[in-house]
OpenMM code with the backbone's topology and positions (N, CA, C; nanometers):
from openmm import Vec3, app, unit

residues = "MET ARG ILE ALA LEU ILE GLY ILE LEU GLY LEU GLY LEU GLY CYS SER SER VAL PRO ARG GLY PRO ALA ALA ALA SER SER SER PRO ALA PHE ARG CYS SER ALA GLN GLY GLY PRO SER TRP THR GLU TYR ASN SER SER HIS PHE LEU LEU ASP THR ASP ALA PRO GLU GLY LYS ALA VAL ALA LEU LEU GLN GLU LEU GLU THR LEU ARG ALA ALA ASP LEU ILE PRO THR THR PRO GLY GLN".split()
positions = [
    Vec3(2.7025, -3.2365, -1.6013),
    Vec3(2.6165, -3.1493, -1.7037),
    Vec3(2.7335, -3.0273, -1.6590),
    Vec3(2.7894, -2.9631, -1.7492),
    Vec3(2.8806, -2.8403, -1.7464),
    Vec3(2.8453, -2.7147, -1.8126),
    Vec3(2.8949, -2.6063, -1.7439),
    Vec3(2.8277, -2.4974, -1.7124),
    Vec3(2.9530, -2.4077, -1.8156),
    Vec3(2.9056, -2.3353, -1.8798),
    Vec3(3.0235, -2.2107, -1.9988),
    Vec3(3.0109, -2.1136, -1.8815),
    Vec3(3.1161, -2.0709, -1.8819),
    Vec3(3.1559, -1.9281, -1.7805),
    Vec3(3.2230, -1.8569, -1.8488),
    Vec3(3.1653, -1.7684, -1.9691),
    Vec3(3.2111, -1.6772, -2.0127),
    Vec3(3.1635, -1.5449, -1.9812),
    Vec3(3.2428, -1.4625, -1.9067),
    Vec3(3.1819, -1.3601, -1.8538),
    Vec3(3.1945, -1.3212, -1.6966),
    Vec3(3.1677, -1.4335, -1.6574),
    Vec3(3.1535, -1.4659, -1.4851),
    Vec3(3.3017, -1.4213, -1.4431),
    Vec3(3.3839, -1.4821, -1.5345),
    Vec3(3.5328, -1.4250, -1.4751),
    Vec3(3.5665, -1.2985, -1.4719),
    Vec3(3.5269, -1.2173, -1.5557),
    Vec3(3.5316, -1.0824, -1.5132),
    Vec3(3.4851, -1.0188, -1.3799),
    Vec3(3.3937, -1.0776, -1.3397),
    Vec3(3.2969, -1.0907, -1.2021),
    Vec3(3.3953, -1.1000, -1.1243),
    Vec3(3.4519, -1.2287, -1.1356),
    Vec3(3.5243, -1.2815, -1.0413),
    Vec3(3.6991, -1.2507, -1.0470),
    Vec3(3.7292, -1.1887, -1.1571),
    Vec3(3.8496, -1.1191, -1.1220),
    Vec3(3.8666, -0.9754, -1.1404),
    Vec3(3.7413, -0.9164, -1.1164),
    Vec3(3.7520, -0.7538, -1.0747),
    Vec3(3.7207, -0.6649, -1.2025),
    Vec3(3.7044, -0.7272, -1.3011),
    Vec3(3.6748, -0.6545, -1.4154),
    Vec3(3.5164, -0.5375, -1.4176),
    Vec3(3.4938, -0.6073, -1.2857),
    Vec3(3.3718, -0.5117, -1.2935),
    Vec3(3.3855, -0.4049, -1.1800),
    Vec3(3.5351, -0.3470, -1.1474),
    Vec3(3.5300, -0.2073, -1.1305),
    Vec3(3.6290, -0.1476, -1.2403),
    Vec3(3.5987, -0.1601, -1.3322),
    Vec3(3.6553, -0.1001, -1.4820),
    Vec3(3.6057, 0.0080, -1.4583),
    Vec3(3.6504, 0.1297, -1.4631),
    Vec3(3.5767, 0.2522, -1.4949),
    Vec3(3.4525, 0.2388, -1.6246),
    Vec3(3.3628, 0.3256, -1.5874),
    Vec3(3.2398, 0.3206, -1.7146),
    Vec3(3.2311, 0.4658, -1.7435),
    Vec3(3.1771, 0.5085, -1.8528),
    Vec3(3.1219, 0.6110, -1.8784),
    Vec3(3.2075, 0.6977, -1.9748),
    Vec3(3.1956, 0.7924, -2.0071),
    Vec3(3.3235, 0.9079, -2.1112),
    Vec3(3.4623, 0.9152, -2.0651),
    Vec3(3.4672, 0.9046, -1.9540),
    Vec3(3.5759, 0.8642, -1.8805),
    Vec3(3.6904, 0.7653, -1.9228),
    Vec3(3.5967, 0.6707, -1.8965),
    Vec3(3.6745, 0.5461, -1.9383),
    Vec3(3.7128, 0.5153, -2.0472),
    Vec3(3.6991, 0.5581, -2.1884),
    Vec3(3.7195, 0.5525, -2.2981),
    Vec3(3.8797, 0.6105, -2.3214),
    Vec3(3.8882, 0.7244, -2.2660),
    Vec3(4.0680, 0.7579, -2.2641),
    Vec3(4.1175, 0.6830, -2.1346),
    Vec3(4.0723, 0.6519, -2.0511),
    Vec3(4.1491, 0.5521, -1.9204),
    Vec3(4.1816, 0.4550, -1.9409),
    Vec3(4.1210, 0.3583, -2.0187),
    Vec3(4.1495, 0.1876, -2.0265),
    Vec3(4.1499, 0.1802, -2.2229),
    Vec3(4.2486, 0.0623, -2.2500),
    Vec3(4.2351, 0.0288, -2.3754),
    Vec3(4.1133, -0.0347, -2.4282),
    Vec3(4.0742, -0.0227, -2.5464),
    Vec3(3.9666, -0.0690, -2.5954),
    Vec3(3.9719, -0.2291, -2.6096),
    Vec3(3.8958, -0.3301, -2.5846),
    Vec3(3.8839, -0.4978, -2.6106),
    Vec3(3.9341, -0.4815, -2.7454),
    Vec3(4.0082, -0.6109, -2.7524),
    Vec3(4.0724, -0.6700, -2.8742),
    Vec3(4.0697, -0.7835, -2.8377),
    Vec3(4.0209, -0.8620, -2.9565),
    Vec3(4.0116, -1.0344, -2.9409),
    Vec3(4.1770, -1.0701, -3.0125),
    Vec3(4.1907, -1.2117, -2.9746),
    Vec3(4.3013, -1.2561, -3.0369),
    Vec3(4.3334, -1.2503, -3.1451),
    Vec3(4.2226, -1.2692, -3.2449),
    Vec3(4.2208, -1.2418, -3.3396),
    Vec3(4.2870, -1.1380, -3.4140),
    Vec3(4.2664, -1.0220, -3.3300),
    Vec3(4.3365, -0.8819, -3.3681),
    Vec3(4.4129, -0.8445, -3.2859),
    Vec3(4.5041, -0.9410, -3.2459),
    Vec3(4.6315, -0.9343, -3.1492),
    Vec3(4.6204, -0.8528, -2.9898),
    Vec3(4.4952, -0.8874, -2.9605),
    Vec3(4.4724, -0.9339, -2.8219),
    Vec3(4.5520, -1.0299, -2.7606),
    Vec3(4.5118, -1.0563, -2.6174),
    Vec3(4.5815, -1.1594, -2.5555),
    Vec3(4.4894, -1.2902, -2.5914),
    Vec3(4.5575, -1.4178, -2.6014),
    Vec3(4.5128, -1.5252, -2.6214),
    Vec3(4.4188, -1.5873, -2.5379),
    Vec3(4.3288, -1.6878, -2.5225),
    Vec3(4.2260, -1.7065, -2.4438),
    Vec3(4.2648, -1.8650, -2.4427),
    Vec3(4.2403, -1.9328, -2.3188),
    Vec3(4.2693, -2.0483, -2.3104),
    Vec3(4.1327, -2.1033, -2.2250),
    Vec3(4.1467, -2.2661, -2.2537),
    Vec3(4.0330, -2.2913, -2.1847),
    Vec3(4.0868, -2.3991, -2.0692),
    Vec3(3.9834, -2.3822, -1.9734),
    Vec3(4.0328, -2.4427, -1.8411),
    Vec3(3.9245, -2.5304, -1.7746),
    Vec3(3.8823, -2.6362, -1.7279),
    Vec3(3.7889, -2.6689, -1.6726),
    Vec3(3.8101, -2.7732, -1.5059),
    Vec3(3.7180, -2.7879, -1.4824),
    Vec3(3.7147, -2.8569, -1.3549),
    Vec3(3.6264, -2.9591, -1.3588),
    Vec3(3.5575, -3.0651, -1.2430),
    Vec3(3.4903, -3.1564, -1.2844),
    Vec3(3.3149, -3.1161, -1.2755),
    Vec3(3.3206, -2.9422, -1.2851),
    Vec3(3.1725, -2.9080, -1.2994),
    Vec3(3.1547, -2.8137, -1.3682),
    Vec3(3.2912, -2.7252, -1.4018),
    Vec3(3.2502, -2.5825, -1.4856),
    Vec3(3.3594, -2.6067, -1.6281),
    Vec3(3.3542, -2.5440, -1.7005),
    Vec3(3.4460, -2.4949, -1.8461),
    Vec3(3.4403, -2.3172, -1.8114),
    Vec3(3.6009, -2.2758, -1.8215),
    Vec3(3.6057, -2.1963, -1.8139),
    Vec3(3.6947, -2.1102, -1.9409),
    Vec3(3.6824, -2.0407, -2.0272),
    Vec3(3.7298, -1.9433, -2.1278),
    Vec3(3.8033, -1.8535, -2.0772),
    Vec3(3.8956, -1.8028, -2.0810),
    Vec3(3.9950, -1.6785, -2.0316),
    Vec3(4.0790, -1.6272, -2.0911),
    Vec3(4.1374, -1.5064, -2.0564),
    Vec3(4.2727, -1.4738, -2.1302),
    Vec3(4.3195, -1.4114, -1.9527),
    Vec3(4.3158, -1.4199, -1.8545),
    Vec3(4.3902, -1.4334, -1.7543),
    Vec3(4.4829, -1.5296, -1.7024),
    Vec3(4.5306, -1.5151, -1.6364),
    Vec3(4.6777, -1.5734, -1.6323),
    Vec3(4.6227, -1.6803, -1.5321),
    Vec3(4.6872, -1.8187, -1.5783),
    Vec3(4.6581, -1.9688, -1.5306),
    Vec3(4.6489, -1.9453, -1.3992),
    Vec3(4.7169, -1.9064, -1.2922),
    Vec3(4.7081, -1.8957, -1.1842),
    Vec3(4.5513, -1.8620, -1.1094),
    Vec3(4.5471, -1.7511, -1.1986),
    Vec3(4.3621, -1.6649, -1.1436),
    Vec3(4.2589, -1.7901, -1.1731),
    Vec3(4.3120, -1.8275, -1.2906),
    Vec3(4.1955, -1.9273, -1.3607),
    Vec3(4.1763, -2.0614, -1.2601),
    Vec3(4.2963, -2.0910, -1.2126),
    Vec3(4.2539, -2.1856, -1.1473),
    Vec3(4.1825, -2.1744, -1.0066),
    Vec3(4.2396, -2.0824, -0.9963),
    Vec3(4.2024, -2.0351, -0.8531),
    Vec3(4.0414, -1.9914, -0.8593),
    Vec3(3.9783, -1.9156, -0.9074),
    Vec3(3.8332, -1.9109, -0.9945),
    Vec3(3.7623, -2.0349, -0.9862),
    Vec3(3.7999, -2.1664, -1.0588),
    Vec3(3.7885, -2.2768, -1.0606),
    Vec3(3.7533, -2.3443, -0.9286),
    Vec3(3.8667, -2.3380, -0.8547),
    Vec3(3.8707, -2.4060, -0.7064),
    Vec3(3.7533, -2.3358, -0.6191),
    Vec3(3.7324, -2.1915, -0.6250),
    Vec3(3.5936, -2.1391, -0.5849),
    Vec3(3.5347, -2.1821, -0.6196),
    Vec3(3.4672, -2.1830, -0.7485),
    Vec3(3.3323, -2.2164, -0.7914),
    Vec3(3.3039, -2.3686, -0.7391),
    Vec3(3.3694, -2.4573, -0.7639),
    Vec3(3.4031, -2.5853, -0.6870),
    Vec3(3.3180, -2.6341, -0.5431),
    Vec3(3.4195, -2.4985, -0.4568),
    Vec3(3.4019, -2.5050, -0.3190),
    Vec3(3.2260, -2.4418, -0.3166),
    Vec3(3.2216, -2.3169, -0.3682),
    Vec3(3.0776, -2.2986, -0.3562),
    Vec3(2.9782, -2.3745, -0.4451),
    Vec3(2.9870, -2.4767, -0.5415),
    Vec3(2.8869, -2.5475, -0.5251),
    Vec3(2.8795, -2.6495, -0.4449),
    Vec3(2.9922, -2.7143, -0.3962),
    Vec3(3.0036, -2.8066, -0.2613),
    Vec3(2.9553, -2.7524, -0.1726),
    Vec3(2.9507, -2.6186, -0.1395),
    Vec3(2.8513, -2.6035, 0.0151),
    Vec3(2.6990, -2.5661, -0.0427),
    Vec3(2.7002, -2.5086, -0.1932),
    Vec3(2.5439, -2.5400, -0.1696),
    Vec3(2.4454, -2.6746, -0.1973),
    Vec3(2.4948, -2.7626, -0.2482),
    Vec3(2.4880, -2.9061, -0.2186),
    Vec3(2.4207, -2.9701, -0.0723),
    Vec3(2.5010, -2.9120, 0.0427),
    Vec3(2.4773, -2.9518, 0.1671),
    Vec3(2.3619, -2.9435, 0.2064),
    Vec3(2.3076, -3.0306, 0.2595),
    Vec3(2.1823, -3.0156, 0.3156),
    Vec3(2.1228, -2.9309, 0.4343),
    Vec3(2.0598, -2.8771, 0.4427),
    Vec3(2.0061, -2.7652, 0.5700),
    Vec3(1.9316, -2.7981, 0.6163),
    Vec3(1.8358, -2.9129, 0.6101),
    Vec3(1.7315, -2.9960, 0.6571),
    Vec3(1.8204, -3.1131, 0.7247),
    Vec3(1.7862, -3.0556, 0.9159),
    Vec3(1.8383, -3.1882, 0.9790),
    Vec3(1.7776, -3.3021, 0.9409),
    Vec3(1.8543, -3.4009, 0.9518),
    Vec3(1.8833, -3.5153, 0.8947),
    Vec3(1.8624, -3.5724, 0.7401),
    Vec3(1.9114, -3.4709, 0.7021),
    Vec3(1.8979, -3.5163, 0.5237),
    Vec3(2.0295, -3.5314, 0.5233),
] * unit.nanometer
topology = app.Topology()
chain = topology.addChain("A")
for resn in residues:
    res = topology.addResidue(resn, chain)
    for name in ("N", "CA", "C"):
        topology.addAtom(name, app.Element.getBySymbol(name[0]), res)
Protein backbone atom coordinates (compact mmCIF):
# COMPACT_ATOMS: atom_id res chain seq x y z
CA MET A 1 0.00 0.00 0.00
CA ARG A 2 1.35 3.42 -0.93
CA ILE A 3 0.48 6.69 0.72
CA ALA A 4 0.75 9.94 -1.22
CA LEU A 5 2.41 12.60 0.87
CA ILE A 6 1.51 15.87 -0.75
CA GLY A 7 1.42 18.58 1.86
CA ILE A 8 3.08 16.67 4.68
CA LEU A 9 6.44 17.59 3.20
CA GLY A 10 5.79 21.22 4.03
CA LEU A 11 5.28 20.28 7.64
CA GLY A 12 8.33 18.04 7.67
CA LEU A 13 10.62 20.61 6.06
CA GLY A 14 9.57 23.65 8.05
CA CYS A 15 7.00 25.33 5.83
CA SER A 16 4.72 25.39 8.83
CA SER A 17 6.81 28.28 10.10
CA VAL A 18 5.94 30.49 7.14
CA PRO A 19 4.40 33.77 8.37
CA ARG A 20 0.64 34.04 8.12
CA GLY A 21 -1.75 36.98 8.15
CA PRO A 22 -1.55 40.42 6.54
CA ALA A 23 2.20 40.75 7.03
CA ALA A 24 2.79 37.47 5.20
CA ALA A 25 1.57 38.88 1.89
CA SER A 26 4.42 41.36 1.76
CA SER A 27 7.14 39.19 3.31
CA SER A 28 6.87 35.97 1.30
CA PRO A 29 6.45 35.30 -2.41
CA ALA A 30 3.17 33.90 -3.67
CA PHE A 31 3.03 30.23 -4.57
CA ARG A 32 3.52 29.56 -8.28
CA CYS A 33 3.14 26.13 -9.82
CA SER A 34 5.82 24.87 -12.19
CA ALA A 35 3.54 25.47 -15.19
CA GLN A 36 3.51 29.18 -14.22
CA GLY A 37 7.27 29.50 -13.72
CA GLY A 38 7.55 28.08 -10.21
CA PRO A 39 10.02 25.37 -9.22
CA SER A 40 9.63 21.96 -10.81
CA TRP A 41 8.38 19.08 -8.69
CA THR A 42 9.99 15.65 -8.52
CA GLU A 43 8.52 12.36 -7.36
CA TYR A 44 10.47 10.22 -4.89
CA ASN A 45 9.43 6.89 -3.45
CA SER A 46 10.48 4.43 -0.81
CA SER A 47 9.12 1.02 0.10
CA HIS A 48 5.97 2.47 1.68
CA PHE A 49 5.72 6.16 0.72
CA LEU A 50 5.35 8.25 -2.41
CA LEU A 51 6.45 11.88 -2.17
CA ASP A 52 5.97 14.70 -4.68
CA THR A 53 7.96 17.82 -3.78
CA ASP A 54 9.87 20.84 -4.99
CA ALA A 55 12.38 20.46 -2.14
CA PRO A 56 16.01 19.58 -2.87
CA GLU A 57 16.74 15.88 -3.33
CA GLY A 58 18.68 15.59 -0.07
CA LYS A 59 15.77 16.91 2.01
CA ALA A 60 13.26 14.70 0.20
CA VAL A 61 15.36 11.58 0.70
CA ALA A 62 15.93 12.45 4.37
CA LEU A 63 12.19 12.88 4.91
CA LEU A 64 11.45 9.52 3.26
CA GLN A 65 14.06 7.85 5.48
CA GLU A 66 12.53 9.45 8.56
CA LEU A 67 9.04 8.32 7.54
CA GLU A 68 10.26 4.75 6.99
CA THR A 69 11.94 4.82 10.42
CA LEU A 70 8.75 6.08 12.09
CA ARG A 71 6.70 3.43 10.29
CA ALA A 72 9.09 0.68 11.43
CA ALA A 73 8.97 1.95 15.01
CA ASP A 74 5.18 1.99 14.90
CA LEU A 75 5.15 -1.66 13.87
CA ILE A 76 7.23 -2.86 16.83
CA PRO A 77 5.01 -4.79 19.26
CA THR A 78 4.67 -3.13 22.63
CA THR A 79 3.22 -6.14 24.42
CA PRO A 80 5.74 -8.64 25.84
CA GLY A 81 5.82 -11.93 23.97
CA GLN A 82 4.55 -10.63 20.65
